[in-house]
C-alpha positions as CSV (number, residue, x, y, z in Angstrom):
1,M,99.7,93.6,70.4
2,T,98.4,90.1,70.8
3,K,98.1,88.3,74.1
4,G,100.9,85.8,74.6
5,D,101.8,83.2,77.1
6,S,103.3,84.5,80.3
7,A,106.9,83.8,81.3
8,S,105.7,81.6,84.1
9,G,102.8,79.2,84.2
10,G,102.4,79.4,88.0
11,E,99.8,81.5,89.7
12,A,100.8,84.3,92.0
13,S,100.4,83.6,95.7
14,V,98.1,85.7,97.8
15,N,101.2,87.5,99.2
16,G,102.4,88.1,95.7
17,D,99.0,89.3,94.5
18,C,97.8,91.7,97.2
19,L,98.5,91.8,100.9
20,G,95.6,92.9,103.2
21,K,92.3,92.2,104.6
22,N,88.8,93.5,104.3
23,S,88.4,96.2,107.0
24,G,84.8,97.0,106.4
25,E,82.2,97.4,103.7
26,G,83.9,98.9,100.7
27,R,87.2,99.5,102.3
28,F,90.4,97.4,101.9
29,E,93.9,97.6,103.2
30,C,96.2,96.3,100.6
31,A,100.0,96.5,99.9
32,L,101.3,97.2,96.4
33,L,101.9,94.3,94.2
34,T,105.4,94.1,92.7
35,L,105.3,93.4,89.0
36,G,107.6,90.9,87.4
37,T,110.1,91.9,84.7
38,S,109.0,89.4,82.0
39,D,107.9,92.3,79.8
40,S,110.7,94.8,79.3
41,R,108.6,97.3,77.3
42,M,108.3,100.8,78.9
43,S,105.6,103.3,78.0
44,T,107.1,105.9,75.7
45,F,104.2,108.4,75.9
46,L,104.9,111.5,78.1
47,N,101.3,112.7,78.4
48,M,98.2,111.1,79.8
49,K,94.6,112.1,79.9
50,A,92.1,110.9,82.5
51,I,88.4,110.1,81.7
52,L,86.2,110.1,84.8
53,L,82.8,108.4,84.5
54,A,80.1,110.5,86.2
55,A,77.0,110.0,84.0
56,G,75.2,107.5,86.1
57,F,72.0,108.2,87.9
58,A,72.8,106.3,91.2
59,T,69.3,105.1,91.8
60,R,70.4,102.9,94.8
61,L,71.2,106.1,96.7
62,Y,67.8,107.8,96.2
63,P,66.6,110.2,97.5
64,L,70.2,111.6,98.1
65,T,71.0,111.4,94.4
66,R,67.6,112.3,92.9
67,N,68.7,115.9,92.5
68,R,72.5,115.6,93.0
69,A,75.1,113.5,91.1
70,K,76.8,110.9,93.3
71,P,80.3,112.2,92.6
72,L,79.2,115.6,94.0
73,L,78.0,114.1,97.3
74,E,80.3,115.3,100.1
75,V,82.7,113.1,102.2
76,G,85.1,114.8,104.5
77,G,83.9,118.2,103.7
78,Q,84.3,118.0,99.9
79,P,82.8,116.2,96.9
80,I,83.8,112.6,96.2
81,I,85.2,113.7,92.9
82,N,87.6,116.2,94.5
83,H,89.3,113.4,96.4
84,L,89.6,111.4,93.2
85,I,91.0,114.2,91.2
86,G,93.3,115.3,94.1
87,R,95.1,112.0,93.7
88,I,95.0,111.8,89.9
89,Q,96.5,115.3,89.6
90,E,99.6,114.1,91.5
91,L,100.6,112.0,88.5
92,P,103.5,113.7,86.8
93,D,102.5,113.3,83.2
94,L,98.8,114.2,83.4
95,S,97.7,116.6,80.7
96,E,93.9,116.8,81.1
97,I,90.9,115.5,83.0
98,I,87.7,114.8,81.2
99,V,84.5,114.3,83.2
100,V,81.6,112.6,81.4
101,A,78.3,113.7,82.9
102,N,74.7,113.3,81.9
103,A,72.3,116.0,80.7
104,K,70.4,116.1,84.0
105,F,73.5,117.0,86.1
106,S,75.9,118.6,83.5
107,S,75.1,122.1,84.7
108,D,75.9,121.0,88.3
109,F,79.3,119.7,87.1
110,A,79.9,123.0,85.2
111,G,79.2,124.9,88.4
112,W,81.5,122.5,90.4
113,K,84.3,123.0,87.8
114,A,84.0,126.8,88.0
115,G,85.0,126.6,91.7
116,F,87.5,123.8,91.5
117,Q,91.2,124.4,91.2
118,C,93.3,121.9,89.3
119,R,96.8,122.0,87.9
120,V,95.6,120.7,84.5
121,P,92.6,121.6,82.4
122,V,89.3,120.0,83.3
123,E,86.6,119.5,80.7
124,V,83.0,118.4,81.4
125,L,81.2,116.5,78.6
126,N,77.5,116.0,78.4
127,D,76.4,112.6,77.1
128,G,72.9,113.9,76.5
129,T,71.0,111.4,78.6
130,T,68.3,112.4,81.1
131,S,67.3,109.3,83.0
132,D,68.5,105.8,84.1
133,A,66.3,104.3,81.4
134,T,68.1,106.2,78.6
135,K,71.7,106.1,79.9
136,L,74.4,105.2,77.5
137,G,76.3,102.9,79.8
138,A,79.9,103.2,81.0
139,I,81.5,101.7,77.9
140,R,79.5,103.9,75.5
141,D,80.4,106.9,77.7
142,I,84.1,105.9,77.5
143,E,83.9,105.6,73.7
144,F,82.0,109.0,73.6
145,A,84.8,110.6,75.6
146,T,87.6,109.2,73.4
147,R,85.8,110.5,70.3
148,R,85.3,114.0,71.7
149,A,88.8,114.2,73.4
150,D,91.9,114.4,71.3
151,L,94.1,111.7,72.8
152,N,96.9,112.2,70.3
153,G,98.1,108.7,70.9
154,E,98.5,109.4,74.6
155,D,98.1,106.8,77.4
156,W,95.0,107.3,79.3
157,I,93.1,106.6,82.5
158,V,89.5,105.5,83.0
159,A,88.1,105.8,86.5
160,A,84.6,105.6,88.0
161,G,83.7,109.0,89.4
162,D,82.4,107.4,92.6
163,N,85.9,106.0,93.5
164,L,86.8,107.5,96.8
165,I,90.6,107.2,96.7
166,G,92.7,108.3,99.6
167,F,95.9,106.4,98.7
168,D,98.8,107.6,96.6
169,L,98.3,106.6,93.0
170,R,101.9,107.3,92.0
171,P,103.3,103.8,92.8
172,C,100.4,102.3,90.6
173,H,101.3,104.7,87.9
174,A,105.0,103.7,88.2
175,A,104.0,100.1,87.8
176,F,102.1,100.9,84.7
177,R,105.1,102.8,83.2
178,R,107.3,99.8,84.0
179,S,105.0,97.3,82.3
180,G,104.2,99.4,79.3
181,R,100.8,97.6,79.1
182,P,97.3,98.3,80.2
183,T,97.3,97.9,84.0
184,I,94.4,97.3,86.3
185,L,94.3,98.1,90.0
186,V,93.3,95.2,92.3
187,R,92.4,94.5,95.9
188,K,91.5,91.5,98.1
189,I,88.0,90.6,99.0
190,D,87.4,88.1,101.8
191,E,83.8,87.3,101.3
192,E,82.7,85.3,98.2
193,S,79.2,86.7,98.4
194,R,80.5,90.2,98.0
195,Q,82.9,89.3,95.2
196,R,80.1,87.8,93.1
197,K,78.9,91.4,92.8
198,Y,82.3,92.6,91.5
199,N,84.8,90.6,89.5
200,E,87.5,88.0,89.9
201,V,91.1,88.4,88.9
202,R,93.7,85.7,88.7
203,L,97.4,86.5,88.2
204,D,100.4,84.5,87.2
205,S,103.6,84.7,89.2
206,Q,104.8,87.7,87.1
207,G,101.8,89.8,88.0
208,N,100.1,89.4,84.6
209,V,96.4,89.0,84.4
210,R,95.7,85.3,83.7
211,L,91.9,85.5,84.1
212,F,89.4,88.2,84.5
213,R,85.7,87.4,85.1
214,E,83.0,90.0,85.7
215,K,80.4,89.1,88.4
216,P,81.6,85.5,88.7
217,A,79.1,82.9,90.0
218,S,81.8,80.9,91.8
219,P,85.0,82.9,92.2
220,E,88.2,81.0,92.8
221,S,90.4,83.9,93.5
222,R,89.9,86.6,96.2
223,L,91.4,89.4,94.0
224,A,89.1,91.9,92.3
225,A,89.7,95.0,90.2
226,I,88.4,98.5,91.1
227,C,87.1,100.7,88.3
228,F,90.4,102.5,87.7
229,Y,92.5,101.5,84.7
230,F,95.7,102.7,83.1
231,L,95.3,102.2,79.4
232,T,97.4,102.5,76.3
233,P,96.5,104.0,72.8
234,E,95.9,100.5,71.3
235,V,92.8,100.1,73.5
236,V,90.9,103.0,71.9
237,P,89.8,101.3,68.7
238,L,89.0,98.1,70.6
239,L,86.1,99.9,72.3
240,G,84.3,100.0,69.0
241,D,85.1,96.4,68.3
242,Y,83.7,95.4,71.6
243,L,80.4,97.3,71.2
244,A,80.0,96.2,67.5
245,A,80.3,92.6,68.8
246,G,77.3,93.1,71.1
247,G,79.4,93.6,74.3
248,N,77.6,94.7,77.5
249,P,77.7,98.5,77.4
250,D,77.2,99.1,81.1
251,A,79.7,97.7,83.7
252,P,83.3,98.5,82.6
253,G,84.4,95.1,83.9
254,Y,82.8,93.3,81.0
255,F,85.0,95.2,78.6
256,I,88.1,94.4,80.7
257,E,87.2,90.7,80.7
258,W,86.8,90.9,76.9
259,L,90.1,92.9,76.6
260,S,92.0,90.4,78.8
261,E,91.3,87.7,76.2
262,R,92.9,89.7,73.4
263,I,95.9,91.6,74.8
264,S,98.2,91.2,77.8
265,L,97.2,93.1,80.9
266,A,99.2,93.8,84.0
267,A,98.0,94.4,87.6
268,T,99.1,96.3,90.7
269,G,97.6,96.4,94.2
270,I,96.0,99.4,95.8
271,G,96.6,101.1,99.1
272,E,94.0,102.5,101.5
273,P,91.7,104.1,102.2
274,W,89.5,103.2,99.2
275,F,85.7,103.1,99.0
276,D,83.3,102.1,96.3
277,I,80.3,104.4,97.1
278,G,77.5,102.2,95.9
279,D,74.9,102.6,98.5
280,R,74.0,104.5,101.7
281,A,75.9,102.2,104.0
282,S,79.2,102.6,102.1
283,L,78.7,106.4,101.9
284,E,78.1,106.6,105.7
285,E,81.1,104.4,106.5
286,A,83.3,106.6,104.3
287,R,82.0,109.7,106.0
288,E,82.8,108.2,109.4
289,V,86.3,107.3,108.4
290,Y,87.1,110.7,106.8
291,E,85.8,112.5,109.9
292,Q,88.5,110.8,111.9
293,M,91.3,111.5,109.4
């Protein structure tokens, strides 16, 4: 598929993009975006695998994560990854979950898996890295997982293992199925200084991604994507193309920016609660919120 012009040249309004406001560090309240109908293709694949990125070393959370992987830190009485998988396994066509871990914590994830109940098989892959200095980076971990997993032409999900998701993913999944195209999940950020650390997403009036910029110096839109993507089989070989061209192998947003210039992407808004557990402050805020739930 090549990226074509959208049906409408106009840009979506804030109300069309994502309703909501920043309600604290890392947390956003956001209504679901309604996709336009300019693309009538529907996804024809009945199964879907999920790849969860959990091979980072989370140095910003030291000493908490010196001897414990960040997705295994507890919030609300259970590991962060449990909350994420709890929502992903509600998707009707999910066939398998693949967790990419590093060599330092792979045995911890194996122990976690042994005591975790899931309605679909869960596989833990060890990417072989032992320190932050030798890590593969998120994009190489994704490529590693796609090579090890048999996707069989299935649609697939990529999600950061430190996404703390408390909202229902099924409406986002339905939007992906309606569009039949790779779909990113977006939310609104009110502070420009915070957005410069993430990314900028601009949409047309049909809900198609018109612009994606990772870590923008001067963002013009207040929409940003979280690290949760619904992807189609055509994206798999493009990972190798991106890396062969010298693409940044670490932050997934750089790949999505590159991808948005080559194929058409759709977007849908997220609900709440949602937290990006990046530092001690966001972890403590999430714990406070979940204690009250």
